MILO-582721 format. One record per residue (C-alpha): residue number from 0; residue in one letter; x, y, z. Coordinates in steps of 0.05 Angstrom, whole numbers. Example, Ala and Ser with C-alpha at 12.3 -4.5 7.8 and 13.67 -1.06 7.14 Angstrom:
// MILO-582721
seq->0&type->a&c1->246&c2->-90&c3->156
seq->1&type->s&c1->273&c2->-21&c3->143
***
This chain:
// MILO-582721
seq->0&type->m&c1->18&c2->-34&c3->380
seq->1&type->r&c1->-51&c2->-10&c3->349
seq->2&type->r&c1->-55&c2->-5&c3->266
seq->3&type->g&c1->-68&c2->63&c3->268
seq->4&type->a&c1->-8&c2->71&c3->306
seq->5&type->a&c1->25&c2->39&c3->260
seq->6&type->g&c1->-1&c2->79&c3->203
seq->7&type->l&c1->26&c2->133&c3->236
seq->8&type->a&c1->95&c2->107&c3->247
seq->9&type->a&c1->90&c2->78&c3->171
seq->10&type->l&c1->78&c2->158&c3->148
seq->11&type->g&c1->128&c2->184&c3->194
seq->12&type->a&c1->184&c2->142&c3->162
seq->13&type->v&c1->170&c2->145&c3->92
seq->14&type->s&c1->220&c2->200&c3->78
seq->15&type->v&c1->250&c2->222&c3->14
seq->16&type->l&c1->328&c2->207&c3->16
seq->17&type->a&c1->379&c2->243&c3->-28
seq->18&type->g&c1->416&c2->187&c3->-72
seq->19&type->c&c1->477&c2->190&c3->-111
seq->20&type->s&c1->440&c2->188&c3->-177
seq->21&type->a&c1->365&c2->194&c3->-162
seq->22&type->q&c1->323&c2->200&c3->-105
seq->23&type->a&c1->305&c2->138&c3->-60
seq->24&type->v&c1->250&c2->137&c3->-2
seq->25&type->e&c1->251&c2->106&c3->64
seq->26&type->v&c1->189&c2->48&c3->67
seq->27&type->p&c1->189&c2->11&c3->128
seq->28&type->a&c1->187&c2->-59&c3->102
seq->29&type->p&c1->134&c2->-104&c3->108
seq->30&type->s&c1->142&c2->-181&c3->133
seq->31&type->p&c1->86&c2->-218&c3->88
seq->32&type->d&c1->77&c2->-283&c3->115
seq->33&type->a&c1->101&c2->-341&c3->82
seq->34&type->a&c1->36&c2->-357&c3->36
seq->35&type->a&c1->36&c2->-285&c3->14
seq->36&type->q&c1->111&c2->-269&c3->-9
seq->37&type->d&c1->97&c2->-293&c3->-82
seq->38&type->m&c1->39&c2->-255&c3->-88
seq->39&type->c&c1->63&c2->-192&c3->-65
seq->40&type->r&c1->126&c2->-198&c3->-103
seq->41&type->a&c1->89&c2->-200&c3->-167
seq->42&type->l&c1->42&c2->-148&c3->-144
seq->43&type->v&c1->100&c2->-101&c3->-137
seq->44&type->d&c1->131&c2->-131&c3->-199
seq->45&type->r&c1->73&c2->-97&c3->-228
seq->46&type->v&c1->61&c2->-34&c3->-206
seq->47&type->p&c1->62&c2->27&c3->-251
seq->48&type->e&c1->126&c2->66&c3->-262
seq->49&type->r&c1->85&c2->134&c3->-258
seq->50&type->l&c1->29&c2->141&c3->-200
seq->51&type->f&c1->-10&c2->209&c3->-195
seq->52&type->d&c1->36&c2->233&c3->-254
seq->53&type->q&c1->95&c2->212&c3->-207
seq->54&type->e&c1->154&c2->175&c3->-225
seq->55&type->r&c1->169&c2->112&c3->-185
seq->56&type->v&c1->229&c2->110&c3->-137
seq->57&type->e&c1->276&c2->69&c3->-109
seq->58&type->v&c1->248&c2->47&c3->-38
seq->59&type->r&c1->308&c2->41&c3->22
seq->60&type->p&c1->313&c2->-17&c3->51
seq->61&type->q&c1->308&c2->-51&c3->-9
seq->62&type->t&c1->252&c2->-98&c3->-9
seq->63&type->p&c1->210&c2->-138&c3->-65
seq->64&type->y&c1->139&c2->-123&c3->-16
seq->65&type->a&c1->143&c2->-34&c3->-33
seq->66&type->a&c1->141&c2->11&c3->-85
seq->67&type->a&c1->135&c2->84&c3->-76
seq->68&type->w&c1->133&c2->141&c3->-127
seq->69&type->g&c1->143&c2->216&c3->-128
seq->70&type->d&c1->151&c2->270&c3->-72
seq->71&type->p&c1->117&c2->286&c3->-21
seq->72&type->p&c1->129&c2->204&c3->-31
seq->73&type->i&c1->64&c2->158&c3->-50
seq->74&type->a&c1->78&c2->93&c3->-14
seq->75&type->l&c1->54&c2->18&c3->-28
seq->76&type->r&c1->69&c2->-43&c3->23
seq->77&type->c&c1->49&c2->-112&c3->6
seq->78&type->g&c1->39&c2->-160&c3->68
seq->79&type->v&c1->24&c2->-116&c3->121
seq->80&type->e&c1->-12&c2->-134&c3->183
seq->81&type->r&c1->-83&c2->-134&c3->189
seq->82&type->p&c1->-109&c2->-73&c3->207
seq->83&type->a&c1->-136&c2->-72&c3->278
seq->84&type->e&c1->-194&c2->-19&c3->258
seq->85&type->l&c1->-219&c2->-76&c3->216
seq->86&type->r&c1->-285&c2->-105&c3->240
seq->87&type->p&c1->-353&c2->-123&c3->215
seq->88&type->g&c1->-390&c2->-65&c3->198
seq->89&type->s&c1->-321&c2->-25&c3->186
seq->90&type->e&c1->-338&c2->27&c3->138
seq->91&type->l&c1->-300&c2->14&c3->68
seq->92&type->m&c1->-292&c2->48&c3->6
seq->93&type->v&c1->-295&c2->-4&c3->-52
seq->94&type->v&c1->-256&c2->16&c3->-121
seq->95&type->d&c1->-265&c2->-35&c3->-173
seq->96&type->d&c1->-278&c2->-95&c3->-128
seq->97&type->i&c1->-230&c2->-79&c3->-76
seq->98&type->a&c1->-253&c2->-56&c3->-12
seq->99&type->w&c1->-204&c2->-1&c3->23
seq->100&type->l&c1->-208&c2->10&c3->91
seq->101&type->p&c1->-184&c2->85&c3->104
seq->102&type->e&c1->-146&c2->83&c3->170
seq->103&type->e&c1->-119&c2->149&c3->172
seq->104&type->p&c1->-117&c2->209&c3->127
seq->105&type->e&c1->-69&c2->189&c3->91
seq->106&type->v&c1->-65&c2->115&c3->96
seq->107&type->y&c1->-114&c2->62&c3->56
seq->108&type->t&c1->-111&c2->-11&c3->66
seq->109&type->a&c1->-142&c2->-65&c3->13
seq->110&type->v&c1->-174&c2->-120&c3->58
seq->111&type->g&c1->-210&c2->-182&c3->38
seq->112&type->r&c1->-152&c2->-212&c3->-1
seq->113&type->e&c1->-104&c2->-263&c3->21
seq->114&type->a&c1->-47&c2->-210&c3->33
seq->115&type->y&c1->-63&c2->-139&c3->65
seq->116&type->v&c1->-39&c2->-81&c3->14
seq->117&type->e&c1->-32&c2->-8&c3->44
seq->118&type->m&c1->-22&c2->53&c3->11
seq->119&type->v&c1->1&c2->116&c3->41
seq->120&type->v&c1->-26&c2->177&c3->-6
seq->121&type->p&c1->-7&c2->248&c3->15
seq->122&type->p&c1->-57&c2->298&c3->16
seq->123&type->s&c1->-25&c2->339&c3->-32
seq->124&type->y&c1->-48&c2->293&c3->-94
seq->125&type->g&c1->-114&c2->315&c3->-76
seq->126&type->a&c1->-168&c2->248&c3->-65
seq->127&type->p&c1->-135&c2->183&c3->-78
seq->128&type->a&c1->-186&c2->148&c3->-127
seq->129&type->q&c1->-140&c2->158&c3->-179
seq->130&type->g&c1->-84&c2->117&c3->-150
seq->131&type->l&c1->-123&c2->67&c3->-115
seq->132&type->v&c1->-165&c2->51&c3->-177
seq->133&type->e&c1->-100&c2->39&c3->-216
seq->134&type->i&c1->-69&c2->-1&c3->-162
seq->135&type->s&c1->-141&c2->-37&c3->-148
seq->136&type->g&c1->-137&c2->-71&c3->-210
seq->137&type->l&c1->-74&c2->-98&c3->-201
seq->138&type->i&c1->-88&c2->-121&c3->-131
seq->139&type->a&c1->-150&c2->-160&c3->-168
seq->140&type->r&c1->-107&c2->-201&c3->-211
seq->141&type->e&c1->-49&c2->-221&c3->-167
seq->142&type->i&c1->-83&c2->-225&c3->-92
seq->143&type->p&c1->-138&c2->-275&c3->-99
seq->144&type->k&c1->-201&c2->-263&c3->-50
seq->145&type->l&c1->-213&c2->-292&c3->18
seq->146&type->p&c1->-272&c2->-335&c3->24
seq->147&type->s&c1->-340&c2->-300&c3->23
seq->148&type->g&c1->-347&c2->-265&c3->88
seq->149&type->e&c1->-281&c2->-251&c3->112
seq->150&type->l&c1->-244&c2->-193&c3->112
***
């Protein structure tokens, strides 16, 4: 499956579920490789409780590699596959020293690190920069850079 198609599938699968006492968001669980699991767990443990002025919500299925906020849901998944669209010369956005590959209008993947981190930011939140800045700082602290020149 092409990465863009996977991103679209992820968007379609991110949905708000009615919970007993609070909202839960259905997010496809990523499967980071063994080397990325601890890094991804540490990243998700440190994400903020609020993003785009939205409260963090529970993720279903429960996974230590994903987080979500608000309605419509903003979702973060750590340890996703390398984007198929990522090639030498791909146009990247750099936010606080983290390179992001914009894949679909709502999907941004941090590249050039030992684990790929995907953010889904619905257009209703406006420009994604606010969320990407906050998450970029965490990625810079928790996910080491790949050797020079690798994406």
